[in-house]
BAFI-3210 file (N, C-alpha, C; in Angstrom, 3 decimals, decimal comma, padded with zeros to 6 digits):
// residues 251
n [1|2|3|4|5|6|7|8|9|10|11|12|13|14|15|16|17|18|19|20|21|22|23|24|25|26|27|28|29|30|31|32|33|34|35|36|37|38|39|40|41|42|43|44|45|46|47|48|49|50|51|52|53|54|55|56|57|58|59|60|61|62|63|64|65|66|67|68|69|70|71|72|73|74|75|76|77|78|79|80|81|82|83|84|85|86|87|88|89|90|91|92|93|94|95|96|97|98|99|100|101|102|103|104|105|106|107|108|109|110|111|112|113|114|115|116|117|118|119|120|121|122|123|124|125|126|127|128|129|130|131|132|133|134|135|136|137|138|139|140|141|142|143|144|145|146|147|148|149|150|151|152|153|154|155|156|157|158|159|160|161|162|163|164|165|166|167|168|169|170|171|172|173|174|175|176|177|178|179|180|181|182|183|184|185|186|187|188|189|190|191|192|193|194|195|196|197|198|199|200|201|202|203|204|205|206|207|208|209|210|211|212|213|214|215|216|217|218|219|220|221|222|223|224|225|226|227|228|229|230|231|232|233|234|235|236|237|238|239|240|241|242|243|244|245|246|247|248|249|250|251]
n.u [-021,888|-020,928|-020,762|-018,680|-016,970|-016,168|-014,825|-012,762|-011,453|-010,516|-008,707|-006,859|-005,876|-004,524|-002,478|-001,024|-000,189|001,686|005,101|006,740|005,605|006,344|009,085|009,326|008,061|009,674|012,077|011,388|011,156|013,812|015,335|014,225|014,756|017,524|018,560|017,494|018,910|021,538|021,394|020,582|022,820|024,549|023,419|023,218|022,614|020,988|019,889|016,661|013,964|012,233|013,847|014,777|013,172|014,093|015,934|014,073|012,171|013,729|014,731|012,268|011,029|012,739|012,549|009,938|009,826|010,156|007,825|005,890|006,526|005,749|002,916|002,213|003,063|001,364|-000,954|-000,286|000,878|-001,211|-002,482|-000,387|000,161|-002,247|-003,960|-005,946|-008,253|-009,235|-009,787|-011,857|-013,729|-014,312|-015,247|-017,556|-018,529|-017,042|-016,582|-016,800|-014,680|-012,508|-012,726|-012,358|-009,764|-008,228|-008,803|-007,661|-004,941|-004,494|-004,995|-003,038|-000,671|-001,034|-000,862|001,747|003,244|002,679|003,753|006,478|007,157|006,840|008,766|011,099|011,061|011,365|013,929|015,518|015,105|016,343|018,970|019,675|018,805|018,033|017,808|015,913|012,765|010,102|007,573|005,531|004,799|002,544|003,253|005,058|003,519|001,642|003,276|004,130|001,645|000,813|002,880|002,378|-000,177|000,541|002,301|000,508|-001,660|-000,274|000,641|-001,770|-002,639|-000,667|-001,167|-003,650|-002,934|-001,516|-003,614|-004,860|-002,856|-002,226|000,074|003,003|005,669|005,424|003,967|005,739|007,809|006,781|005,949|008,170|010,299|008,842|007,354|009,026|011,896|012,423|010,643|011,550|013,892|013,252|011,282|012,432|013,455|013,335|012,035|010,184|008,993|006,496|004,597|005,415|005,433|002,936|002,719|001,903|003,842|005,063|003,410|003,145|005,342|005,438|003,967|005,535|007,702|009,803|010,074|009,139|006,419|007,034|009,788|012,528|013,859|013,044|010,381|006,745|003,565|001,443|-000,097|000,500|-001,766|-003,250|-001,642|-001,916|-004,617|-004,559|-003,233|-005,174|-007,090|-005,696|-005,496|-008,206|-008,969|-007,384|-008,516|-011,062|-010,305|-009,047|-011,215|-012,960|-011,346|-011,159|-013,801|-014,447|-012,640|-011,411|-010,321]
n.v [-003,326|-000,750|002,882|003,945|001,754|001,229|003,625|003,500|001,215|002,154|004,075|002,409|001,078|003,180|003,600|001,145|001,026|002,942|003,414|004,406|003,561|000,870|001,322|003,245|001,994|-000,239|000,976|001,908|-000,542|-001,424|000,524|000,321|-002,389|-002,457|-000,534|-001,627|-004,025|-003,066|-001,679|-003,785|-005,425|-003,949|-004,053|-004,270|-006,645|-006,962|-004,743|-003,183|-005,326|-004,306|-002,674|-004,157|-003,704|-001,482|-001,816|-002,638|-000,536|001,699|001,597|001,511|003,944|005,763|005,044|005,752|008,251|007,815|006,419|008,332|010,181|008,725|008,582|011,299|011,964|010,410|011,817|014,554|014,560|014,343|016,809|018,497|017,749|018,095|016,021|015,555|016,670|014,894|012,783|013,864|014,175|011,550|010,702|012,498|013,207|014,809|014,289|011,499|010,795|011,752|010,172|007,638|007,875|008,306|005,920|003,993|004,731|004,489|001,725|000,550|001,514|000,428|-002,355|-002,563|-001,507|-003,348|-005,779|-005,097|-004,298|-006,694|-008,184|-006,794|-007,160|-009,961|-010,173|-008,788|-010,378|-012,680|-011,830|-010,968|-012,995|-014,742|-012,434|-010,897|-009,126|-010,904|-012,487|-013,682|-012,163|-009,656|-006,921|-006,742|-007,461|-005,407|-003,176|-003,651|-003,635|-001,020|000,412|-000,238|000,917|003,573|004,138|003,811|005,627|008,052|008,327|008,581|010,960|012,758|012,534|013,739|016,337|016,949|017,057|019,366|021,279|020,849|020,133|018,272|019,038|021,380|020,331|018,373|020,075|021,435|019,416|017,640|019,222|020,356|018,297|015,990|016,396|018,667|017,968|015,490|016,261|018,623|017,624|016,651|018,736|020,654|023,159|023,341|020,879|020,343|021,118|020,120|017,389|016,517|016,494|014,972|013,049|012,353|011,205|008,458|007,365|006,351|003,926|002,401|002,012|003,760|005,830|006,633|007,214|009,466|009,371|011,408|012,817|011,997|011,445|011,279|012,919|011,203|007,968|004,811|004,041|006,322|008,068|006,998|007,523|010,297|010,599|009,520|011,526|013,683|012,663|012,410|015,103|016,031|014,583|015,729|018,351|017,885|016,860|019,083|020,876|019,583|019,669|022,393|023,799|024,713|022,424]
n.w [-014,828|-012,668|-012,973|-011,437|-011,029|-013,654|-014,182|-012,260|-013,166|-015,612|-014,706|-013,488|-015,716|-016,913|-015,032|-015,028|-017,648|-018,059|-018,453|-016,445|-014,086|-013,420|-013,254|-011,172|-008,945|-008,841|-008,142|-005,629|-004,237|-004,504|-003,115|-000,516|000,145|-000,227|001,650|003,948|004,074|004,384|006,882|008,514|008,436|009,944|012,376|015,881|018,219|021,437|022,603|023,381|022,373|020,450|018,964|016,898|014,765|013,536|011,270|009,370|009,020|008,573|005,942|004,551|005,257|004,136|001,453|001,008|-000,092|-002,791|-003,320|-002,762|-004,741|-006,974|-006,535|-006,652|-009,237|-010,828|-010,750|-011,175|-013,736|-015,570|-015,394|-016,130|-018,779|-019,956|-020,454|-018,691|-019,582|-021,494|-019,806|-018,292|-020,277|-020,817|-018,354|-017,187|-014,656|-012,157|-009,459|-009,399|-011,069|-009,583|-007,239|-008,369|-009,343|-006,986|-005,688|-007,409|-007,316|-004,547|-004,073|-005,708|-004,500|-001,956|-002,402|-003,471|-001,320|000,719|-000,278|-000,589|002,018|003,495|002,172|002,858|005,630|005,707|004,571|006,438|008,674|007,781|007,687|010,330|011,888|014,848|016,346|015,213|014,994|016,291|014,404|015,649|017,770|018,934|018,883|016,814|014,560|014,742|014,281|011,629|010,339|010,931|009,654|006,988|006,633|007,069|004,870|002,745|003,236|003,384|000,790|-000,622|000,517|-000,468|-003,186|-003,342|-002,676|-004,963|-006,789|-005,899|-006,321|-008,957|-010,403|-010,925|-010,392|-008,802|-006,646|-005,568|-004,942|-002,821|-001,020|-000,487|000,800|003,004|004,331|004,437|004,257|005,988|008,002|009,089|010,361|011,860|013,459|015,734|017,147|020,024|020,155|018,060|017,918|019,287|017,386|014,846|015,267|014,680|011,967|008,788|007,945|010,273|012,180|012,108|013,264|015,879|015,987|014,367|015,899|015,713|017,346|020,731|023,011|025,665|025,499|026,134|024,113|021,504|021,750|021,384|021,781|021,732|021,290|019,483|017,769|017,971|016,573|013,972|013,641|013,509|011,080|009,408|009,631|008,447|005,841|005,162|005,197|003,093|000,989|000,872|000,213|-002,287|-003,745|-003,765|-005,184|-007,660|-008,479|-008,663|-010,216|-013,478|-016,031]
ca.u [-020,753|-021,279|-019,912|-017,466|-016,075|-015,584|-013,859|-011,599|-010,738|-009,803|-007,565|-005,883|-005,240|-003,549|-001,332|-000,212|000,311|002,767|006,372|007,330|005,038|007,235|010,396|009,244|007,791|010,885|013,052|010,900|011,561|015,277|015,824|013,792|015,492|018,949|018,865|017,193|020,035|022,704|021,189|020,542|024,193|025,215|022,587|023,820|021,597|021,259|019,047|015,253|013,570|011,589|014,870|015,002|012,354|014,783|016,389|012,924|011,502|014,668|014,701|010,930|010,736|013,530|011,988|008,617|009,965|009,915|006,411|005,155|006,763|004,873|001,529|002,062|003,239|000,196|-001,974|000,241|001,189|-002,417|-002,713|000,716|000,073|-003,580|-004,777|-007,075|-009,455|-009,740|-010,354|-013,144|-014,653|-014,728|-015,996|-017,972|-018,724|-015,718|-016,472|-016,544|-013,324|-011,579|-012,796|-011,753|-008,317|-007,648|-008,928|-006,661|-003,620|-004,426|-004,888|-001,720|000,330|-001,249|-000,315|003,205|003,795|002,570|004,712|007,846|007,365|007,050|010,055|012,149|011,047|011,963|015,363|016,129|015,068|017,361|020,305|019,996|018,447|017,258|017,632|014,856|011,478|009,338|006,258|004,546|004,451|001,595|003,863|005,667|002,412|001,093|004,200|004,059|000,337|000,843|003,762|001,658|-001,212|001,248|002,770|-000,640|-002,399|000,573|000,662|-003,062|-002,601|000,140|-001,866|-004,691|-002,248|-001,207|-004,856|-005,094|-001,828|-002,303|001,412|003,926|006,846|005,043|003,575|006,939|008,595|006,174|005,847|009,440|010,966|008,027|006,954|009,997|013,253|012,411|009,887|012,350|014,857|012,603|010,429|013,169|013,917|012,422|011,266|009,095|008,448|005,071|003,776|005,872|005,141|001,616|002,773|001,506|004,938|005,599|002,474|003,250|006,619|005,282|003,527|006,643|008,756|010,915|010,110|008,231|005,895|007,807|011,212|012,813|014,372|012,316|009,031|005,572|002,521|000,322|000,243|000,638|-002,975|-003,635|-000,892|-002,561|-005,884|-004,224|-002,952|-006,479|-007,706|-004,958|-005,867|-009,602|-008,986|-006,814|-009,506|-012,090|-009,691|-008,872|-012,549|-013,439|-010,519|-011,540|-015,163|-014,654|-011,680|-011,354|-009,252]
ca.v [-002,679|000,618|003,923|004,093|000,617|001,461|004,724|003,007|000,289|002,978|004,676|001,343|000,854|004,268|003,386|000,002|001,175|003,928|002,742|004,902|002,850|-000,243|001,865|003,898|000,997|-001,050|001,764|001,864|-001,838|-001,490|001,382|-000,240|-003,631|-002,161|000,106|-002,600|-004,969|-002,357|-001,436|-005,080|-005,920|-003,189|-004,103|-004,904|-007,171|-006,740|-003,663|-003,562|-006,184|-003,501|-002,056|-005,017|-003,183|-000,352|-002,100|-002,770|000,723|002,725|001,545|001,826|005,365|006,481|004,720|006,341|009,418|007,317|006,059|009,601|010,727|007,957|009,003|012,671|011,975|009,806|012,863|015,800|014,434|014,594|018,253|019,139|017,460|018,433|014,831|015,551|017,020|013,644|012,008|014,467|013,894|010,151|010,618|013,883|013,432|015,070|013,581|010,088|010,689|011,936|008,987|006,529|008,109|008,074|004,487|003,277|005,031|003,920|000,261|000,235|001,761|-000,519|-003,662|-002,442|-001,303|-004,595|-006,746|-004,655|-004,330|-008,082|-008,609|-006,193|-007,869|-011,270|-010,000|-008,414|-011,577|-013,594|-011,297|-010,878|-014,268|-014,787|-011,111|-010,211|-008,975|-012,132|-012,279|-014,270|-011,156|-008,671|-005,632|-006,809|-007,401|-004,061|-002,253|-003,882|-003,156|000,441|000,910|-000,389|001,966|004,848|004,309|003,917|006,876|009,199|008,432|009,146|012,358|013,556|012,554|014,762|017,630|017,159|017,493|020,763|022,145|020,577|020,096|017,360|019,767|022,255|019,489|017,805|021,181|021,776|018,266|017,052|020,005|020,633|017,096|014,918|016,844|019,456|017,267|014,466|016,902|019,553|016,888|016,311|019,962|020,944|024,381|023,182|019,524|020,287|021,300|019,255|015,989|016,202|016,493|013,649|012,085|012,094|010,581|007,004|006,927|005,616|002,555|001,696|001,922|004,660|006,702|006,144|008,241|009,597|009,521|012,833|013,462|011,663|011,023|011,962|013,113|010,332|006,561|004,289|004,127|007,737|008,632|006,572|008,262|011,650|010,488|009,340|012,856|014,415|012,123|012,772|016,528|016,165|014,069|016,772|019,444|017,463|016,753|020,442|021,440|018,935|020,072|023,831|024,439|024,262|021,476]
ca.w [-014,163|-012,316|-013,536|-010,636|-011,306|-014,986|-014,067|-011,521|-014,058|-016,589|-014,019|-013,291|-017,019|-017,082|-014,151|-015,422|-019,012|-018,068|-018,178|-015,205|-012,939|-013,084|-012,873|-009,874|-007,909|-008,739|-007,385|-004,238|-003,682|-004,472|-002,024|000,764|000,388|-000,122|002,930|004,994|004,136|004,934|008,311|009,189|008,561|010,997|013,572|017,055|019,130|022,853|023,097|023,437|021,254|019,411|018,123|015,736|013,668|012,909|009,901|008,471|008,715|008,081|004,483|004,050|005,434|003,132|000,148|000,841|-000,973|-004,144|-003,392|-002,832|-006,080|-007,864|-006,338|-007,144|-010,691|-011,460|-010,830|-011,751|-015,161|-016,355|-015,442|-016,852|-020,214|-020,463|-020,701|-017,763|-020,354|-022,071|-018,703|-017,945|-021,378|-020,671|-017,091|-016,928|-013,224|-011,592|-008,198|-009,695|-011,599|-008,468|-006,394|-009,108|-009,422|-005,666|-005,402|-008,202|-006,762|-003,210|-004,145|-006,267|-003,465|-000,867|-002,804|-003,570|000,013|001,478|-000,813|-000,293|003,464|003,897|001,623|003,692|006,915|005,496|004,348|007,720|009,519|007,262|007,986|011,760|012,518|016,076|016,930|014,482|015,667|016,005|013,812|016,560|018,777|018,423|018,626|015,485|013,599|014,842|013,619|010,189|009,897|010,990|008,599|005,715|006,602|006,944|003,493|001,847|003,455|003,059|-000,669|-001,028|000,944|-001,388|-004,475|-003,214|-002,758|-006,384|-007,432|-005,519|-006,911|-010,398|-010,993|-010,262|-009,917|-007,690|-005,512|-004,957|-004,398|-001,530|-000,125|-000,057|001,843|004,188|005,055|004,594|004,564|007,221|009,031|009,749|011,245|012,777|014,385|016,945|017,787|021,126|019,953|017,082|017,972|019,635|016,189|013,754|015,564|014,136|010,505|008,273|007,840|011,604|013,123|012,076|013,825|017,132|015,745|013,731|016,911|015,399|018,517|021,761|023,922|026,894|025,219|026,320|022,903|020,282|022,102|020,848|022,784|021,402|021,166|018,115|016,956|017,929|015,452|012,734|013,551|013,039|009,646|008,759|009,557|007,421|004,536|004,919|004,859|001,747|000,046|000,725|-000,539|-003,669|-004,350|-004,026|-006,250|-008,917|-008,854|-008,820|-011,108|-014,862|-016,302]
c.u [-021,096|-020,307|-018,618|-016,475|-015,406|-014,529|-012,598|-010,769|-009,931|-008,572|-006,464|-005,145|-004,195|-002,292|-000,436|000,391|001,451|004,066|006,966|006,784|005,959|008,588|010,353|008,996|008,971|011,965|012,674|011,351|013,078|015,840|015,472|014,589|016,982|019,318|018,547|018,328|021,259|022,559|021,179|021,952|024,975|024,465|023,295|022,711|021,967|020,451|017,617|014,850|012,982|012,598|015,150|014,142|013,047|015,278|015,246|012,415|012,447|014,650|013,358|010,630|011,575|012,935|010,607|008,664|009,713|008,433|005,542|005,330|005,893|003,438|001,280|002,125|002,020|-000,939|-001,457|000,496|-000,034|-002,712|-001,635|000,605|-001,276|-004,465|-005,935|-008,368|-010,070|-010,374|-011,725|-014,178|-015,182|-015,575|-016,417|-018,186|-017,364|-015,515|-016,154|-015,129|-012,301|-011,552|-012,129|-010,234|-007,645|-007,720|-007,854|-005,254|-003,465|-004,248|-003,521|-000,628|000,200|-000,651|001,206|003,843|003,764|003,614|006,138|008,119|007,628|008,381|011,208|012,215|011,712|013,461|016,078|016,176|016,134|018,758|020,616|019,508|017,594|017,039|016,507|013,583|010,596|007,943|005,154|004,098|003,555|002,268|004,585|004,599|001,808|001,965|004,137|002,733|000,304|001,725|003,105|000,587|-000,570|001,664|001,602|-001,338|-001,562|000,635|-000,644|-003,129|-001,848|-000,474|-002,966|-004,087|-001,915|-002,446|-005,112|-004,106|-001,715|-000,939|002,291|005,083|006,506|004,699|004,797|007,814|008,070|006,286|007,198|010,157|010,148|007,768|008,101|011,393|013,287|011,711|010,722|013,362|014,204|011,752|011,114|013,745|012,884|011,521|010,058|008,443|006,970|004,136|004,127|005,545|003,773|001,575|002,457|002,627|005,496|004,715|002,516|004,492|006,462|004,918|004,618|007,857|010,000|011,065|009,087|007,681|006,729|009,299|011,555|013,282|013,489|010,845|007,941|004,503|001,300|000,832|000,247|-000,614|-003,564|-002,914|-001,508|-003,886|-005,649|-003,938|-004,237|-007,164|-007,024|-005,396|-007,302|-009,716|-008,454|-007,792|-010,620|-011,539|-009,500|-010,185|-013,103|-012,656|-010,897|-012,900|-015,254|-013,720|-011,832|-010,198|-008,020]
c.v [-001,214|001,616|004,093|002,982|000,788|002,556|004,270|002,049|001,061|003,631|003,640|001,042|001,940|003,992|002,268|000,151|002,188|003,256|003,160|004,189|001,719|000,264|002,434|002,900|000,045|-000,342|001,803|000,573|-001,921|-000,693|000,773|-001,493|-003,359|-001,543|-000,828|-003,583|-004,316|-002,167|-002,748|-005,636|-005,168|-003,224|-004,849|-005,354|-006,844|-005,615|-004,134|-004,344|-005,379|-002,825|-002,876|-004,591|-002,038|-000,668|-002,217|-001,403|001,839|002,775|001,956|003,320|006,234|006,275|005,319|007,610|009,011|007,011|007,301|010,246|010,027|008,453|010,393|012,711|011,407|010,812|014,081|015,728|014,736|016,082|018,949|018,944|017,811|017,234|014,712|015,904|015,778|012,777|012,539|014,251|012,471|009,946|012,029|014,206|013,596|014,359|012,114|009,890|010,808|010,701|007,786|006,662|007,812|006,593|003,693|003,493|004,373|002,412|-000,151|000,397|000,743|-001,885|-003,614|-002,327|-002,587|-005,610|-006,368|-004,706|-005,751|-008,619|-008,056|-006,893|-009,245|-011,190|-009,681|-009,617|-012,580|-013,149|-011,377|-012,084|-014,125|-013,444|-010,329|-010,118|-010,168|-011,828|-012,862|-013,292|-010,085|-007,347|-005,602|-006,693|-006,006|-003,055|-002,405|-003,386|-001,634|001,045|000,848|000,686|003,332|005,112|004,533|005,261|008,101|009,409|009,019|010,622|013,219|013,608|013,604|016,164|017,959|017,591|018,966|021,716|021,972|020,607|019,136|018,123|020,627|021,431|018,914|018,891|021,610|020,606|017,771|017,896|020,121|019,366|016,154|015,411|017,633|018,716|016,265|015,084|017,771|018,838|016,526|017,533|020,415|022,140|024,187|021,806|019,475|020,439|020,266|017,787|015,547|016,270|015,079|012,619|011,679|011,195|009,052|006,465|006,060|004,160|001,721|001,565|002,728|005,722|006,165|007,308|008,276|009,691|011,007|013,546|013,227|011,311|011,848|012,027|012,247|008,902|006,107|004,470|005,526|008,429|008,262|007,300|009,689|011,629|010,270|010,693|013,726|013,968|012,478|014,241|016,757|015,661|015,091|017,936|019,099|017,370|018,124|021,088|020,869|019,437|021,530|024,494|023,896|023,291|022,180]
c.w [-013,905|-012,940|-012,770|-010,934|-012,667|-014,931|-013,345|-012,372|-015,096|-015,964|-013,783|-014,595|-017,272|-016,274|-014,663|-016,813|-019,124|-017,648|-016,844|-013,976|-012,496|-012,610|-011,462|-008,752|-007,738|-007,939|-005,910|-003,564|-003,513|-003,303|-000,671|001,111|000,588|001,213|004,098|005,183|004,774|006,442|009,084|009,395|009,628|012,315|014,694|017,989|020,572|023,440|023,229|022,195|020,109|018,500|016,877|014,550|012,938|011,508|008,903|008,049|008,279|006,560|003,924|004,150|004,500|001,744|-000,066|-000,005|-002,419|-004,328|-003,511|-004,201|-007,108|-007,762|-006,896|-008,663|-011,415|-011,617|-011,586|-013,230|-016,028|-016,472|-016,266|-018,363|-020,820|-020,723|-019,716|-018,492|-020,989|-020,993|-018,315|-019,043|-021,263|-019,419|-016,700|-015,448|-012,552|-010,256|-008,406|-010,215|-010,477|-007,576|-007,070|-009,135|-008,082|-005,286|-006,139|-007,654|-005,394|-003,223|-004,688|-005,227|-002,341|-001,190|-002,849|-002,191|000,828|001,025|-000,420|001,206|003,957|003,377|002,449|005,042|006,779|005,306|005,656|008,654|009,081|007,671|009,473|012,557|013,760|016,729|016,263|015,307|015,311|015,471|014,692|017,640|018,164|018,089|017,278|014,404|013,566|014,104|012,099|009,613|009,870|009,917|007,241|005,568|006,390|005,493|002,530|001,994|003,096|001,549|-001,192|-000,662|-000,067|-002,789|-004,466|-003,279|-004,209|-007,156|-007,123|-006,188|-008,427|-011,089|-010,211|-009,636|-008,709|-006,455|-004,798|-004,339|-003,034|-000,556|000,398|000,995|003,128|004,995|005,373|004,973|005,865|008,346|009,793|010,706|012,292|013,811|015,684|017,645|018,814|020,849|019,052|017,128|018,357|018,442|015,124|014,005|015,027|012,605|010,003|008,225|009,198|012,456|013,111|012,759|015,076|016,867|015,060|014,653|016,536|016,482|019,505|022,569|025,201|026,696|025,300|025,061|021,687|020,525|021,433|021,944|022,526|021,248|019,720|017,257|016,956|016,774|014,120|012,547|013,055|011,541|008,857|008,599|008,505|006,024|004,183|004,522|003,450|000,689|-000,185|-000,096|-002,005|-004,419|-004,693|-005,165|-007,610|-009,408|-009,282|-009,820|-012,528|-015,021|-016,809]
res [m|s|g|f|v|r|a|a|s|a|e|w|v|k|i|r|s|v|r|s|t|a|v|t|l|g|l|f|a|f|v|a|l|g|l|g|w|v|v|a|n|g|f|s|a|g|g|p|a|a|d|a|l|l|p|v|f|f|g|l|l|t|a|q|l|v|l|v|t|f|a|v|a|m|v|g|a|e|f|s|t|g|t|i|r|a|s|l|a|a|v|p|s|r|g|r|l|f|a|a|k|m|t|a|i|g|v|t|v|a|v|a|a|l|v|v|e|l|a|v|y|g|l|v|r|l|v|i|g|g|a|a|a|p|l|s|e|w|w|t|v|e|a|l|l|g|g|w|i|h|l|t|l|l|s|v|f|t|a|c|v|a|v|m|l|r|s|t|v|v|s|l|s|v|l|l|p|v|l|f|l|s|g|q|g|l|g|n|l|e|a|v|k|p|v|v|q|y|f|p|d|q|v|g|m|v|i|m|h|m|t|r|p|g|d|p|q|f|g|r|d|y|g|p|w|e|g|i|a|i|l|v|l|w|t|a|a|a|l|v|g|g|w|l|a|m|r|r|r|d|a]
***
């Protein structure tokens, strides 16, 4: 077994052994399913077919705040409690430790996001019946795939920010207002939309059909997969920043 695999396995043991993991991921599922059910019950058929995805992603995009909190806490807690020193003693290679930590968090989030997203889609389809977005259509599959990638990469991005800031509280204090609270509102204001539309939490909106290119009010200047590519770049930059922070700073 390689050193990286052993390190990643150790990080997975940490994640699954912490009681807050089940609580936080359970809350993520509860919020996503609950809001999906509420919106689906108020859904009115008759508009564009893609609008049937709104009940699915409204709940997921709200619940992503819980998912991000999980990702940040999995990193920030080690720095806050000082247990990062024990981790570095067990895995002296800081680059390997960082890669193992991000892999464990990314895989955990990816599995949770996929299961919950499919569950929300199934629930919405059950509630609205024939008006639901058909899984036989590519645009539905594309949206679900893009939403899954969005949730996974955004969580890894925020985990990397936590490595750079080395604190759960500070990281969430920066991320929640800037990316999610202000981003969701400011992203639709004409004066700042040209900039805010490229924020990490905004670039997945097109592929999830929460907005469309050319829409005079909510449109974006890029297509669905261009938005995902921008998020990949954000995540890659955060990974480089987190790796440098892990290598150059004291524990």
